[in-house]
DRENKOLBA-306265 format. One record per residue (C-alpha): residue number from 0; residue in three letters; chain; x, y, z. Coordinates in nm, 4 decimals, m for minus. Each point is the difference from the previous one (the first is absolute). Layout:
REM residues N
NUM, ALA, A, X, Y, Z
...
REM end
This chain:
REM residues 460
0, MET, A, 1.9921, 6.2049, 9.2151
1, GLN, A, m0.0533, m0.1271, m0.3528
2, VAL, A, 0.0743, m0.3731, 0.0407
3, LYS, A, m0.3043, m0.2256, m0.0149
4, PHE, A, 0.0016, m0.3700, m0.0825
5, GLY, A, m0.2749, m0.1288, m0.2312
6, THR, A, m0.0941, m0.3293, m0.1671
7, ASP, A, 0.3611, m0.0878, m0.0794
8, GLY, A, 0.2396, 0.2215, 0.1924
9, TRP, A, 0.0552, 0.3753, m0.0198
10, ARG, A, m0.0308, 0.1737, m0.3383
11, ALA, A, 0.0126, 0.3686, m0.0768
12, ILE, A, 0.0799, 0.2508, m0.2730
13, ILE, A, 0.3722, 0.0565, m0.0433
14, ALA, A, 0.1198, 0.3414, 0.1289
15, LYS, A, m0.3424, 0.0799, 0.1448
16, ASP, A, m0.0367, m0.2520, 0.2819
17, TYR, A, 0.2552, m0.2601, m0.1112
18, THR, A, 0.3046, 0.1928, 0.1189
19, PHE, A, 0.3222, m0.0966, 0.1749
20, ASP, A, m0.1371, 0.1532, 0.3212
21, ASN, A, m0.3138, m0.2151, m0.0058
22, LEU, A, 0.1964, m0.3030, m0.1171
23, LYS, A, 0.2216, 0.0442, 0.3059
24, LEU, A, m0.3086, m0.0156, 0.2231
25, ALA, A, m0.1259, m0.3182, m0.1690
26, ALA, A, 0.3450, m0.1604, 0.0235
27, LEU, A, 0.0498, 0.0941, 0.3659
28, ALA, A, m0.3466, m0.1274, 0.0931
29, SER, A, 0.0770, m0.3274, m0.1832
30, ALA, A, 0.3394, m0.0254, 0.1705
31, ARG, A, m0.1677, 0.0145, 0.3415
32, TYR, A, m0.2108, m0.2996, m0.1039
33, PHE, A, 0.2889, m0.1981, m0.1506
34, LEU, A, 0.2167, 0.0575, 0.3086
35, CYS, A, m0.2620, m0.1830, 0.2085
36, HIS, A, m0.0221, m0.2928, m0.2445
37, PRO, A, 0.1396, m0.3414, 0.1065
38, ASP, A, 0.2168, m0.0069, m0.3146
39, ARG, A, 0.1360, 0.3531, 0.0429
40, GLU, A, 0.3593, m0.1273, 0.0190
41, ASN, A, m0.0341, m0.1377, m0.3534
42, GLY, A, m0.0886, 0.3440, m0.1272
43, VAL, A, m0.2343, 0.1276, m0.2716
44, CYS, A, 0.0200, 0.0373, m0.3770
45, ILE, A, m0.0913, 0.2836, m0.2343
46, GLY, A, m0.0859, m0.0118, m0.3694
47, TYR, A, m0.1240, 0.2599, m0.2445
48, ASP, A, m0.1710, 0.0308, m0.3381
49, THR, A, 0.0662, 0.2078, m0.3136
50, ARG, A, m0.1882, 0.3128, 0.1056
51, PHE, A, 0.1442, 0.3492, 0.0231
52, MET, A, 0.2430, 0.0190, 0.2951
53, SER, A, m0.0830, m0.3523, 0.1245
54, LYS, A, 0.3693, m0.0897, 0.0280
55, GLU, A, 0.0758, 0.3157, 0.1985
56, PHE, A, m0.3027, m0.0522, 0.2243
57, ALA, A, 0.1116, m0.3594, 0.0646
58, GLU, A, 0.3559, 0.1054, 0.0824
59, PHE, A, m0.1320, 0.2620, 0.2417
60, THR, A, m0.2297, m0.2567, 0.1646
61, ALA, A, 0.3025, m0.2284, 0.0456
62, GLU, A, 0.1857, 0.2877, 0.1650
63, VAL, A, m0.2883, 0.0638, 0.2396
64, LEU, A, m0.0349, m0.3656, 0.1012
65, SER, A, 0.3766, m0.0433, 0.0441
66, SER, A, 0.0098, 0.3138, 0.2160
67, GLN, A, m0.2318, m0.1821, 0.2384
68, GLY, A, 0.2344, m0.2987, 0.0220
69, LEU, A, m0.1735, m0.2293, m0.2492
70, LYS, A, 0.1945, m0.2157, m0.2439
71, VAL, A, m0.1179, 0.0879, m0.3519
72, PHE, A, 0.0216, m0.1989, m0.3241
73, LEU, A, m0.0508, 0.2491, m0.2855
74, SER, A, m0.0698, m0.1201, m0.3527
75, ASP, A, 0.2784, 0.0929, m0.2416
76, SER, A, m0.2511, 0.0805, m0.2762
77, PHE, A, m0.3727, 0.0416, m0.0560
78, VAL, A, m0.1835, m0.3187, 0.0909
79, SER, A, m0.3542, m0.1394, 0.0024
80, THR, A, m0.2035, 0.0043, 0.3190
81, PRO, A, m0.0269, m0.3842, 0.0104
82, ALA, A, 0.3812, m0.0195, m0.0145
83, VAL, A, 0.0180, 0.2097, 0.3185
84, SER, A, m0.2624, m0.2194, 0.1655
85, LEU, A, 0.1921, m0.3136, m0.0958
86, PHE, A, 0.3296, 0.1383, 0.1332
87, THR, A, m0.1704, 0.1038, 0.3253
88, LYS, A, m0.1369, m0.3492, 0.0576
89, ALA, A, 0.3044, m0.1972, m0.1165
90, LYS, A, 0.2420, 0.1988, 0.2166
91, GLN, A, m0.2370, m0.0043, 0.3006
92, LEU, A, 0.0075, 0.3780, 0.0307
93, ALA, A, m0.2110, 0.2147, 0.2296
94, GLY, A, m0.1659, 0.1441, m0.3085
95, GLY, A, 0.0447, 0.1762, m0.3299
96, ILE, A, m0.0837, 0.3335, m0.1600
97, VAL, A, m0.0672, 0.0700, m0.3672
98, ILE, A, 0.0130, 0.3530, m0.1342
99, THR, A, m0.2765, m0.0244, m0.2600
100, ALA, A, m0.3442, 0.1298, m0.0861
101, SER, A, m0.0719, m0.3160, m0.1985
102, HIS, A, m0.2628, 0.0744, m0.2673
103, ASN, A, m0.0730, 0.3595, 0.1022
104, PRO, A, 0.0675, 0.2974, m0.2333
105, ALA, A, 0.3577, 0.1238, m0.0431
106, ILE, A, m0.0438, 0.2947, 0.2379
107, TYR, A, m0.0316, m0.2438, 0.2929
108, ASN, A, 0.2536, m0.1928, 0.1982
109, GLY, A, m0.0536, m0.2315, 0.2935
110, PHE, A, 0.1259, m0.1994, 0.2944
111, LYS, A, m0.1092, m0.3656, 0.0183
112, ILE, A, 0.0775, m0.1998, 0.3133
113, LYS, A, 0.0722, m0.3717, m0.0285
114, ALA, A, m0.0231, m0.2346, 0.2963
115, SER, A, 0.2493, m0.2671, 0.1023
116, TYR, A, m0.2127, m0.2745, m0.1633
117, GLY, A, 0.0497, 0.1580, m0.3436
118, GLY, A, m0.3268, 0.1793, m0.0658
119, PRO, A, m0.1853, 0.3254, 0.0738
120, ALA, A, 0.0060, 0.0975, 0.3654
121, HIS, A, m0.3218, m0.0894, 0.1818
122, PRO, A, m0.2382, 0.2919, 0.0682
123, GLU, A, 0.0822, m0.0009, 0.3711
124, VAL, A, 0.3707, 0.0420, m0.0817
125, ILE, A, m0.0793, 0.2996, m0.2181
126, ALA, A, m0.2179, 0.1362, 0.2814
127, GLU, A, 0.2900, m0.0390, 0.2446
128, ILE, A, 0.2360, 0.1860, m0.2314
129, GLU, A, m0.2588, 0.2754, m0.0423
130, LYS, A, m0.0212, 0.0286, 0.3802
131, ASN, A, 0.3757, 0.0570, 0.0003
132, LEU, A, m0.0277, 0.3014, m0.2314
133, PRO, A, m0.0998, 0.2541, 0.2702
134, LEU, A, 0.2833, m0.1336, 0.2193
135, VAL, A, 0.2633, 0.0797, m0.2606
136, ASP, A, 0.1966, 0.3246, 0.0328
137, PRO, A, 0.0009, 0.1797, m0.3390
138, GLY, A, 0.3227, 0.1721, 0.1067
139, THR, A, 0.1885, m0.3280, 0.0396
140, VAL, A, 0.3455, 0.0379, m0.1534
141, ILE, A, 0.0761, m0.2942, m0.2289
142, THR, A, 0.3549, m0.1281, 0.0222
143, ALA, A, 0.0269, m0.3088, m0.2186
144, ASP, A, 0.2107, m0.2939, 0.1193
145, ARG, A, 0.1584, m0.1112, m0.3297
146, MET, A, 0.1333, m0.3147, 0.1669
147, LEU, A, m0.3597, m0.1173, 0.0410
148, ILE, A, m0.0982, 0.0462, m0.3681
149, ASP, A, 0.0758, m0.2819, m0.2471
150, LEU, A, m0.0735, 0.0187, m0.3719
151, VAL, A, m0.1447, m0.3321, m0.1222
152, ASP, A, m0.1131, m0.1422, m0.3346
153, MET, A, m0.3604, m0.0789, 0.0919
154, LYS, A, m0.0937, m0.0365, m0.3668
155, ALA, A, 0.2439, m0.2879, m0.0564
156, PHE, A, m0.1158, m0.1638, 0.3242
157, TYR, A, m0.3600, 0.0169, m0.1240
158, VAL, A, 0.0793, m0.1243, m0.3523
159, ASN, A, 0.1917, m0.3005, 0.1319
160, TYR, A, m0.2882, m0.0905, 0.2295
161, LEU, A, m0.2519, 0.0154, m0.2856
162, LYS, A, 0.2223, m0.2255, m0.2095
163, SER, A, m0.0473, m0.2681, 0.2650
164, ARG, A, m0.3796, 0.0407, 0.0044
165, ILE, A, m0.0978, 0.0016, m0.3691
166, ASP, A, 0.0667, m0.2632, m0.2672
167, LEU, A, 0.1742, 0.2508, m0.2254
168, GLN, A, 0.1450, m0.2712, m0.2259
169, LEU, A, m0.3506, m0.1198, m0.0840
170, ILE, A, m0.0894, 0.3545, m0.1074
171, ARG, A, 0.3257, 0.0438, m0.1934
172, ASP, A, m0.0511, m0.3253, m0.1872
173, SER, A, m0.3432, 0.1169, m0.1155
174, GLN, A, 0.1618, 0.3025, m0.1722
175, ILE, A, m0.3022, 0.2053, 0.0971
176, LYS, A, 0.0331, 0.3677, m0.1000
177, ILE, A, m0.0470, 0.2321, 0.2986
178, ALA, A, m0.0536, 0.3762, 0.0133
179, HIS, A, 0.0750, 0.1767, 0.3272
180, ASN, A, m0.1394, 0.3448, 0.0752
181, ALA, A, 0.1671, 0.1186, 0.3198
182, MET, A, m0.1773, 0.3377, m0.0239
183, TYR, A, 0.3394, 0.1632, 0.0713
184, GLY, A, m0.0111, m0.1643, 0.3432
185, ALA, A, 0.2259, m0.2059, 0.2248
186, GLY, A, m0.0694, m0.3290, m0.1802
187, GLN, A, 0.1523, 0.1210, m0.3258
188, ASP, A, 0.3075, m0.2238, m0.0152
189, LEU, A, m0.1377, m0.3150, 0.1600
190, ILE, A, m0.1703, m0.2088, m0.2723
191, THR, A, 0.3116, 0.0232, m0.2197
192, LYS, A, 0.2032, m0.1593, 0.2789
193, PHE, A, m0.1966, m0.3241, m0.0410
194, PHE, A, m0.0173, m0.0416, m0.3771
195, ASP, A, 0.2072, 0.0461, m0.3116
196, GLU, A, m0.0388, 0.3420, m0.1642
197, SER, A, m0.1604, m0.1638, m0.3038
198, MET, A, m0.2968, m0.0999, 0.2193
199, VAL, A, m0.0692, 0.3400, 0.1567
200, ASN, A, m0.1100, 0.3340, m0.1457
201, CYS, A, 0.0367, 0.2772, 0.2562
202, TYR, A, m0.2215, 0.3087, 0.0094
203, HIS, A, 0.0375, 0.3020, 0.2276
204, CYS, A, 0.2957, m0.1747, 0.1623
205, SER, A, 0.2058, 0.3141, 0.0571
206, LEU, A, 0.0240, 0.2718, 0.2616
207, ASN, A, m0.2711, 0.2635, m0.0327
208, PRO, A, m0.1116, 0.1507, 0.3330
209, GLY, A, m0.2970, 0.1597, m0.1763
210, PHE, A, m0.1247, m0.3440, m0.1162
211, GLY, A, m0.0715, 0.1440, m0.3439
212, GLY, A, m0.2879, 0.2041, 0.1391
213, ILE, A, m0.2090, m0.2976, 0.1152
214, ASN, A, m0.0570, m0.1783, 0.3292
215, PRO, A, 0.2288, m0.3066, 0.0178
216, GLU, A, m0.2954, m0.2324, 0.0597
217, PRO, A, m0.0861, m0.3071, m0.2129
218, MET, A, m0.3426, 0.1141, m0.1142
219, PRO, A, m0.1429, 0.0283, m0.3561
220, GLN, A, m0.0045, 0.3812, m0.0086
221, TYR, A, 0.3762, 0.0141, 0.0605
222, ILE, A, 0.1155, m0.2573, m0.2557
223, GLU, A, m0.1632, 0.0973, m0.3292
224, GLU, A, 0.3344, 0.0712, m0.1739
225, PHE, A, 0.1473, m0.3185, 0.1431
226, VAL, A, m0.2801, m0.2080, m0.1565
227, GLU, A, 0.0966, 0.1427, m0.3399
228, PHE, A, 0.3661, m0.0847, 0.0660
229, PHE, A, m0.0976, m0.3504, 0.1120
230, LYS, A, m0.1830, m0.0692, m0.3251
231, GLU, A, 0.2826, 0.1392, m0.2111
232, VAL, A, 0.2667, m0.2284, 0.1496
233, GLU, A, m0.2200, m0.3114, m0.0334
234, THR, A, 0.0323, m0.1169, 0.3581
235, ASP, A, m0.1819, m0.2862, 0.1778
236, VAL, A, m0.0641, 0.1555, 0.3405
237, ALA, A, 0.0774, 0.3139, 0.1978
238, ILE, A, 0.0783, 0.0701, 0.3646
239, ILE, A, m0.0786, 0.3518, 0.1230
240, ASN, A, 0.1264, 0.1137, 0.3394
241, ASP, A, m0.0652, 0.3138, 0.2023
242, GLY, A, 0.2550, 0.2467, 0.1366
243, ASP, A, 0.1413, m0.2277, 0.2695
244, ALA, A, m0.0822, m0.3287, m0.1779
245, ASP, A, m0.2269, m0.1485, 0.2652
246, ARG, A, m0.3055, 0.0151, m0.2299
247, ILE, A, m0.0787, m0.1578, m0.3334
248, GLY, A, m0.2190, 0.0134, m0.3072
249, MET, A, 0.0545, m0.2061, m0.3163
250, LEU, A, m0.0818, m0.0098, m0.3718
251, ASP, A, m0.0991, m0.3227, m0.1706
252, GLU, A, 0.1280, m0.0952, m0.3468
253, ASN, A, m0.2702, 0.2174, m0.1601
254, GLY, A, 0.0988, 0.3096, 0.1939
255, GLN, A, m0.3043, m0.0255, 0.2276
256, PHE, A, 0.0555, 0.1292, 0.3529
257, VAL, A, m0.0296, m0.2671, 0.2702
258, ASP, A, m0.0574, 0.1600, 0.3408
259, SER, A, 0.0982, m0.1283, 0.3417
260, HIS, A, m0.3523, m0.1339, 0.0639
261, LYS, A, 0.0474, m0.2540, m0.2776
262, LEU, A, 0.3667, m0.0629, 0.0829
263, PHE, A, m0.0849, m0.0707, 0.3646
264, ALA, A, m0.2797, m0.2371, m0.1037
265, ILE, A, 0.2196, m0.1791, m0.2580
266, ILE, A, 0.2775, m0.0571, 0.2534
267, LEU, A, m0.2399, m0.1136, 0.2738
268, LYS, A, m0.1735, m0.2373, m0.2413
269, ASP, A, 0.3351, m0.1473, m0.1054
270, LEU, A, 0.1290, m0.0369, 0.3570
271, VAL, A, m0.3151, m0.1796, 0.1137
272, GLU, A, m0.1199, m0.1925, m0.3058
273, HIS, A, 0.3299, m0.0891, m0.1683
274, GLN, A, 0.2625, 0.0095, 0.2774
275, HIS, A, m0.2455, m0.1250, 0.2658
276, LYS, A, 0.1053, 0.2584, 0.2566
277, SER, A, m0.2229, 0.0870, 0.2931
278, GLY, A, m0.0395, 0.2819, 0.2487
279, GLU, A, m0.2039, 0.3108, 0.0651
280, VAL, A, m0.0368, 0.2953, m0.2349
281, ALA, A, 0.0080, 0.3711, 0.0835
282, LYS, A, m0.1386, 0.2692, m0.2287
283, THR, A, m0.0742, 0.3672, 0.0437
284, PHE, A, m0.3439, 0.1554, m0.0330
285, ALA, A, 0.0381, 0.1158, m0.3610
286, LEU, A, 0.1250, m0.3293, m0.1467
287, THR, A, m0.2141, m0.2168, m0.2297
288, ASP, A, m0.2823, m0.2222, 0.1268
289, ILE, A, 0.1440, m0.2812, m0.2167
290, ILE, A, 0.2372, m0.0676, 0.2885
291, ASP, A, m0.3037, m0.0768, 0.2179
292, LYS, A, m0.1194, m0.2510, m0.2608
293, ILE, A, 0.3377, m0.1746, m0.0277
294, CYS, A, 0.0245, m0.0257, 0.3787
295, HIS, A, m0.3561, m0.1304, 0.0287
296, LYS, A, 0.0551, m0.2671, m0.2651
297, ASN, A, 0.3244, m0.1174, 0.1604
298, ASN, A, m0.1132, 0.0288, 0.3645
299, LEU, A, 0.2553, 0.2692, 0.0833
300, ILE, A, m0.0500, 0.2500, 0.2810
301, MET, A, m0.0046, 0.3534, m0.1440
302, HIS, A, 0.0648, 0.3202, 0.1933
303, GLU, A, m0.1316, 0.3316, m0.1354
304, LEU, A, 0.1994, 0.2942, 0.1339
305, PRO, A, 0.0136, 0.3814, m0.0175
306, VAL, A, 0.2014, 0.1486, m0.2873
307, GLY, A, 0.3741, 0.0035, 0.0667
308, PHE, A, 0.2469, m0.2841, m0.0320
309, LYS, A, 0.1052, 0.0457, 0.3630
310, TYR, A, m0.3255, m0.1743, 0.0996
311, VAL, A, 0.0735, m0.2893, m0.2367
312, SER, A, 0.3591, m0.0224, 0.1208
313, ARG, A, m0.1124, m0.0242, 0.3626
314, LEU, A, m0.2047, m0.3139, m0.0759
315, MET, A, 0.2894, m0.1417, m0.2023
316, THR, A, 0.2067, 0.0095, 0.3205
317, THR, A, m0.2678, m0.1373, 0.2344
318, ASN, A, m0.2181, m0.2402, m0.2040
319, ASP, A, 0.0578, m0.2822, m0.2444
320, ILE, A, m0.0415, 0.2320, m0.2983
321, LEU, A, 0.0745, m0.1489, m0.3419
322, MET, A, m0.0077, 0.3358, m0.1774
323, GLY, A, m0.1370, 0.3474, 0.0435
324, GLY, A, m0.0574, 0.3032, m0.2143
325, GLU, A, m0.1649, 0.3290, m0.0779
326, GLU, A, m0.1719, 0.1664, m0.2929
327, SER, A, 0.2797, 0.2402, m0.0879
328, GLY, A, 0.2488, m0.2583, m0.1289
329, GLY, A, 0.1418, m0.1320, 0.3269
330, ILE, A, 0.0215, m0.3801, 0.0227
331, GLY, A, 0.1904, m0.1956, 0.2636
332, ILE, A, 0.0824, m0.3696, 0.0337
333, THR, A, 0.0704, m0.0834, 0.3646
334, SER, A, 0.2536, m0.2744, m0.0765
335, PHE, A, 0.2097, 0.2698, m0.1706
336, LEU, A, m0.0545, 0.3078, 0.2185
337, PRO, A, m0.2869, 0.1566, 0.1985
338, GLU, A, 0.0307, 0.2811, m0.2524
339, ARG, A, m0.1331, 0.0903, m0.3440
340, ASP, A, 0.2527, m0.0314, m0.2798
341, GLY, A, m0.0702, 0.0973, m0.3606
342, VAL, A, 0.3146, m0.1562, m0.1450
343, TYR, A, m0.0374, m0.3344, 0.1783
344, THR, A, m0.3687, m0.0137, m0.0963
345, GLY, A, 0.0874, 0.0639, m0.3642
346, LEU, A, 0.2602, m0.2775, m0.0005
347, LEU, A, m0.2512, m0.2323, 0.1664
348, ILE, A, m0.2486, 0.0635, m0.2829
349, LEU, A, 0.2703, m0.0621, m0.2626
350, GLU, A, 0.0901, m0.3277, 0.1711
351, MET, A, m0.3678, m0.1016, 0.0056
352, MET, A, m0.0464, 0.0851, m0.3682
353, THR, A, 0.2972, m0.2124, m0.1047
354, ARG, A, m0.0749, m0.2861, 0.2404
355, ARG, A, m0.3599, m0.0234, m0.1201
356, GLN, A, 0.0826, 0.0987, m0.3587
357, LYS, A, m0.2710, 0.2658, m0.0095
358, THR, A, m0.0015, 0.3645, m0.0999
359, LEU, A, m0.1097, 0.2596, 0.2538
360, SER, A, m0.3279, 0.0542, m0.1878
361, GLN, A, m0.0674, m0.3746, 0.0180
362, LEU, A, 0.0543, 0.0049, 0.3769
363, VAL, A, m0.2459, 0.2903, 0.0275
364, GLU, A, m0.2528, m0.1789, m0.2215
365, GLU, A, 0.0351, m0.3134, 0.2125
366, LEU, A, m0.0852, 0.2129, 0.3026
367, TYR, A, m0.3113, 0.1398, m0.1721
368, GLU, A, m0.1174, m0.3457, m0.1060
369, GLU, A, 0.0141, m0.1300, 0.3538
370, TYR, A, m0.1094, 0.3034, 0.2035
371, GLY, A, m0.1809, 0.2320, m0.2415
372, PHE, A, 0.0981, 0.3107, m0.1941
373, PHE, A, 0.0795, 0.3160, 0.1949
374, CYS, A, 0.1552, 0.3376, m0.0678
375, TYR, A, 0.1127, 0.2875, 0.2166
376, ASN, A, 0.1005, 0.3637, m0.0050
377, ARG, A, 0.0939, 0.2765, 0.2434
378, LEU, A, m0.0304, 0.3762, m0.0296
379, ASP, A, 0.2063, 0.2415, 0.2098
380, LEU, A, m0.1610, 0.3399, 0.0605
381, HIS, A, 0.2119, 0.2934, 0.1146
382, VAL, A, m0.2324, 0.1912, 0.2302
383, SER, A, 0.0387, 0.2302, 0.2996
384, ASP, A, m0.0208, m0.1477, 0.3489
385, GLU, A, m0.3326, 0.1779, 0.0517
386, ARG, A, m0.1455, m0.1389, m0.3233
387, LYS, A, 0.1422, m0.3436, 0.0749
388, GLN, A, m0.1702, m0.0044, 0.3398
389, ALA, A, m0.3320, 0.1123, m0.1520
390, ILE, A, 0.0082, m0.2864, m0.2509
391, ILE, A, 0.0905, m0.2514, 0.2697
392, ASP, A, m0.2874, 0.1260, 0.2159
393, ARG, A, m0.2357, m0.0425, m0.2963
394, ALA, A, 0.1049, m0.3638, m0.0491
395, ALA, A, 0.0111, m0.0901, 0.3699
396, GLY, A, m0.2383, m0.2208, 0.1901
397, GLY, A, m0.1276, m0.1993, m0.2928
398, SER, A, m0.2165, 0.2950, m0.1031
399, LEU, A, m0.0023, m0.0848, m0.3717
400, GLU, A, m0.2843, m0.2293, m0.1065
401, THR, A, 0.1050, m0.0313, m0.3639
402, ILE, A, 0.3337, 0.0250, m0.1819
403, ALA, A, m0.0292, 0.1172, m0.3620
404, GLY, A, m0.3436, m0.1590, m0.0122
405, TYR, A, 0.1095, m0.3259, 0.1654
406, LYS, A, m0.1675, m0.0884, 0.3282
407, VAL, A, 0.2351, m0.0041, 0.2988
408, LEU, A, 0.0116, m0.3490, 0.1533
409, ASP, A, 0.2558, 0.0475, 0.2754
410, PHE, A, 0.2109, 0.2692, 0.1703
411, ASN, A, 0.3338, m0.0202, 0.1813
412, ASP, A, 0.2026, 0.2790, 0.1623
413, LEU, A, 0.3134, m0.1924, 0.1022
414, ASP, A, 0.2138, 0.2620, m0.1776
415, GLY, A, m0.1931, 0.2623, m0.1913
416, TYR, A, m0.3486, m0.0804, m0.1288
417, LYS, A, m0.0612, m0.3077, m0.2129
418, TYR, A, m0.3326, m0.0625, m0.1711
419, HIS, A, m0.0748, m0.3413, m0.1510
420, PHE, A, m0.2487, m0.0268, m0.2868
421, ASP, A, m0.0949, m0.2840, m0.2346
422, GLY, A, 0.3203, m0.0983, m0.1772
423, GLY, A, 0.2438, 0.2291, 0.1755
424, TRP, A, 0.0907, 0.2642, 0.2558
425, MET, A, 0.0987, 0.3667, 0.0340
426, LEU, A, 0.2385, 0.1341, 0.2659
427, ILE, A, 0.0643, 0.3628, 0.0975
428, ARG, A, 0.2924, 0.0780, 0.2311
429, PRO, A, 0.2643, 0.2689, 0.0536
430, SER, A, 0.3640, m0.0765, m0.0801
431, GLY, A, 0.2223, m0.0521, 0.3028
432, THR, A, 0.3048, 0.1495, m0.1746
433, GLU, A, m0.1297, 0.2794, m0.2274
434, PRO, A, m0.2730, 0.2719, m0.0023
435, ILE, A, m0.2117, m0.2224, m0.2225
436, LEU, A, m0.3406, m0.1656, 0.0129
437, ARG, A, 0.0058, m0.3471, m0.1556
438, LEU, A, m0.2993, m0.1502, m0.1801
439, TYR, A, 0.0146, m0.3751, m0.0667
440, CYS, A, m0.2279, m0.2361, m0.1895
441, GLU, A, m0.0010, m0.3681, m0.0874
442, ALA, A, m0.2779, m0.1527, m0.2106
443, ASP, A, m0.0840, m0.2809, m0.2384
444, SER, A, 0.0114, 0.2296, m0.3049
445, GLN, A, 0.2031, 0.3008, m0.1126
446, GLU, A, m0.3259, 0.1848, m0.0645
447, LYS, A, m0.0968, m0.0318, 0.3666
448, VAL, A, 0.3419, 0.1154, 0.1180
449, ASP, A, m0.0108, 0.3083, m0.2229
450, LYS, A, m0.3591, 0.0761, 0.0973
451, VAL, A, 0.0647, m0.0334, 0.3745
452, LEU, A, 0.3180, 0.2089, m0.0055
453, ALA, A, m0.1816, 0.2700, m0.1985
454, PHE, A, m0.2679, m0.0065, 0.2720
455, ALA, A, 0.2634, 0.0203, 0.2738
456, SER, A, 0.1739, 0.2899, m0.1765
457, LYS, A, m0.3283, 0.1859, m0.0285
458, LEU, A, m0.0639, m0.0671, 0.3687
459, ALA, A, 0.3389, 0.1552, 0.0708
REM end
């Protein structure tokens, strides 16, 4: 059996393990869970992204769930993952499914499960669905009940909800020039629904299941051509979303990349220091230490969690969490949804810029002035499972005494192996969704980051 759920659902290579046969197993195992849910009578919803065959995979999943007697709301077009989460919560459904592999390479597709509260299913729910897999009969004949499948415009539902949450008129009045790089993903026609065409320059906002040969992930190595485009069209700010639009990166007015570490910190700082909001904060293991400093200064409880937004989402449903986020571009505001949302986050930053009459670079500089300069980078190494395990074993147990010549001050193995040194940290951990070893570093100078990542690469 080739279905295995990782950090964020099941992902596999199309036609190798991501087949209709294996998709049937995942859908049947999920149906067994949904049929035991208190809201089972309300049904489930299914959305899909712009990947190869995503629409067909979603339609087949709807057929499988309907064959088991579940009411199914199927999106009538590609749609972002947060839109599916919102629809699931608003309609009080038993859950939702998104056919997407998010930021993974084009050869992948996936199966994300959304819980009734409108966020990633808790780990124990995923575990329960995995336990159902051996109980599923691969020979089950699927006879769809068309009367139980409704096509719905989830995108319009999502857009209308966002219009009620963001002061769009304030942004429109500023006449700020926005560039939107959807990376050929499911967010490609969203920003233009909020603003006049004269305000928005779209880039990679068309269907291309190959994603132009890059990973649809908002990281510097995948946006070099976009930066050139951005400078040519003389734009004030850019929003960059991943394949299913739940993650974000941005460019400031100078074309400098602003990662989710800084975006998370800027939003948290604004919520607490300017909007006087309160609550707890949740961050994953690889997110910037600046969050710790902001929480300490403002007497906020901070939770550090393993990598994976499902851990953040759990706290957003059980604790008084103001916001939560992860290193890879996922930021969630609990008052909106216990879910990361790259489009909503981008609009929130635009609203902040216009409300405070500051450019994005000025907001970043303000952050540096108050909490100190920091920079960050991540390297992804494609290595065999055997090699990956050997590297992990080498880094385990706090065995390294120095990192690139810097004395190790602290060690933490919450998720992978994190070494703190004077002015920064290095983290080594395997990806939960790809055959990749990830090397992370944050430090108080670019020189340190480059030096430490070179050390980590040599170690690997």
